[in-house]
N, C-alpha and C positions, 0 to 999 in steps of 0.2 A: 503494499499499500504507500502511495508518495502521496501525502498531504500537500496542497497544493494553493495557497492564500494568495490572492492578487494583491492587496494593498498589506506589504511588509513596513513594520516600522519605520526602520533603518532604511530601507531600499525600496520603495514604492514601486510594483511592476517588475520586479527584477526578473522573476522568471519567465517575462516574456520579453527580456532582452535577447539580442543577438549574439550567439555563439556560434563561431563557424558556419553561419549560413541558416541555423534552425535556432528556436526560442530555448532557452537555458531548460525549462520543463520538457521539452520533447527531447533534450540531449539526456536530461536525466532518465526519463521513460525507457527511452531505446537503451541505454547502458544496463538498465535493471532486467530488461527482457534478455539482451545480448549475454548476461551471465549463464544463462540457460538452467538456473538454479529452481525456478519457480513454477508452481503449476498455473498459477496467475498472476498477472501484474495490472493494477489500477493506480490511476491517478485518481484523489478524492480532492473535488474543489467545490469554492462556495463561488466562483466566477463563472459568468457567461463565456467570457473569451476564454479561459482557460480549457473549460469544457470544449468549445467548438474547435479549439487548435488540437488537441489530443483525439476527439473524435475524428477530424478532419485528415489524420495520417491513419485512420484504422486502429487506433489504441482504443484499450478499455478505461472508460471513465466514467465515474459518478457523482453526481452532484450532491453534495451534503444539504439536509434539511434545515438545519439550524446552526444558529453563530456559536462557534465553539473558541475556547481559551487557548486551546493547543492543537497541535496536529494528532497528538494521541486522541483526544477527545475527537476528532473527526473522523478517524480512522474505526474508532470503537461503534460508533454511530454505523458506519458502513459494513464492519463484519457481524454485526449482533446475528444477523438472522442467516450466516454463511456457515456451512458445515467445514471448517478449518481447525485444527489444532495449532498450528504456529504461525504468526504474522510478524512480518518483517515490517517496520517502517522505515523508509528510507526517505530522507529529507528532498524536498524538489529543487533546493539549490546544491545538490552533490551531482553534477553532471559526471564525476572521475571517480563513481564508484568502481570497486574492484570485486571481481569474482573470488579472491583470495580470501580477502577479510570477511565477505558474507559467509563463506564456507566455513570459516572459522566459529562463527557466531551460532551457525546452523548446527554445527556439530555439539554445542554446548549440551543441546536438548538431546541429542541422541545418547550422549553419555549419562544424563541425568537420569536415571532409571528409577530413582523414587520419587521424580517430580517435585525436587527441592526448591528448584530456581524458578523465579517466577517471569524474570526477563534478562536477557543479555544485551550486551554494549559493547562499542569499540572504544579504544583509547590509544594514543601516540605519545611517545617521549617526546618531549621539548626541552631544548635548551636555551633558546633566545630570551633572555629578560624583558625584550619588549614584549613578546607574545606572552610571556608568563603573565606579566603584569595587566597586559589588554582586559579589559572587561568584556569585550567581545569574544574572548577565548575563554570556554567554559573549562575550567578544572578539575579533576577528579581526584581523589585518595582512596586506597584502597586497603584491605586487611591481607594478611600473609597468605590468604587463598584467592585474592583478586575480587573479593565482594566487595562493592562499594561503600565507602564510609561517608561521604560526602560529596557534593559537587558544590561549587562556588565560581563566581568572575572573579574573586581575588586570588591572589596567589596563595596555594594550600600545598604542602604545609609551609606556615612563615618562616622565614630564614632566622629566626632568633640568634641562632647559635652558627654563624658562617663556616664553622670547621667542621660541621656536621653535614656530611654529603646526603642529597635527597634528591629523588626523582620527580621531575614535574610531568603529569601526564595530562595533555589535552582531550577531553572528551569530545569524540565525533557523533555527531547526531544522527546515527543510525541505531535502532532497538531491534529485537527479536523478541515478542512476547508469546507466552501461553494466551491463548483466547480469555480465559476466565480473568488472569490479571488486567488483562486491557480492559476488559468490561467492568472490573472493579473500579479500576482509574477513573472512567467515566462516572460511576457514582459517586465516589467518595469526593466530598467538597475540598476545594483547595484550602491548604492551612498556610501559617504565616512566612515558613521559610520559603516554600515555593513563590508565593506572593511577593516577597522581599528581594527575592534574586531572580525571579525570572526566569525558572529552570525547571521544566517540568518532569524531570527524573528525581527530584527531590520530593514528589508528591508519594512516590512509593515506598521511599527510606522514611518517610513521616508515618507511614500507616504500617511500616515493620515487614514491606517487601525485600525479596533478596534479588539484588542485581549482581550478574557474575560480569566482570568487565574481562574483555579479550584484548590482548597487545598486538596491535597492529604497526609495520612500520612504513606502509602506504600512506602518504599524508593527502593527496590531492588539493583541490583548494574548492572551500565551501565559498560561496557568493554571497556575503553578507553586506557588502558595501561596493561603491562603483569602481573604487582601486581594486578589490577582489576581482570583479568583472574584467578589468583591464588583464591582470595577470592570467586570467582563464583564458583569454583570447590569445595571448601570447604562448600559452604552454599548449593550447588547441591546436596552432598552427606547427 
């Protein structure tokens, strides 16, 4: 499922910006299909423009019925009556998604025979302090089994003792959910920490869900700003 909102707060209409001759959302949809990992790939949108763009290329697209606070809420509505076990949420501004990383988070559920994991997501190591301190970059810290402890727009862990080595991880906005966890997410109200940080993954932690983080070294480019789009265009060439 690729949630696709037209009016993004930081970069309105970013999903319809041109990337190598096609809109960003089309590039993301095609990249997800081309991995060959999924039974079905859908774009879920509140926008007539995006709906018509995806249907115009013969893609599968659903119009969400109600206004949503997050992409996870939007896809929860879409899958509620679908016969599925695992739902992958790929952000619409991730045209550089790769099959290797997606395979890793799918494998998490194949190995989880006791069904203790509610969702899985990706993280990648970062070393540039400008990126670590940038609030547009969501960071995550994990326990010794790679379960998420917290997500933040602030640098975590804080470097109080500079002599202690720390690895900083960037959270990549790709999730794999058990369907029941996704439906729980839709029903549970937003709490303080999620509202403050504006990071939807925090809601799962606030309600005691288990998020397994998977490390990947494929960084790609997420298009959050016009500057990101320019970088993406250069990379696409």
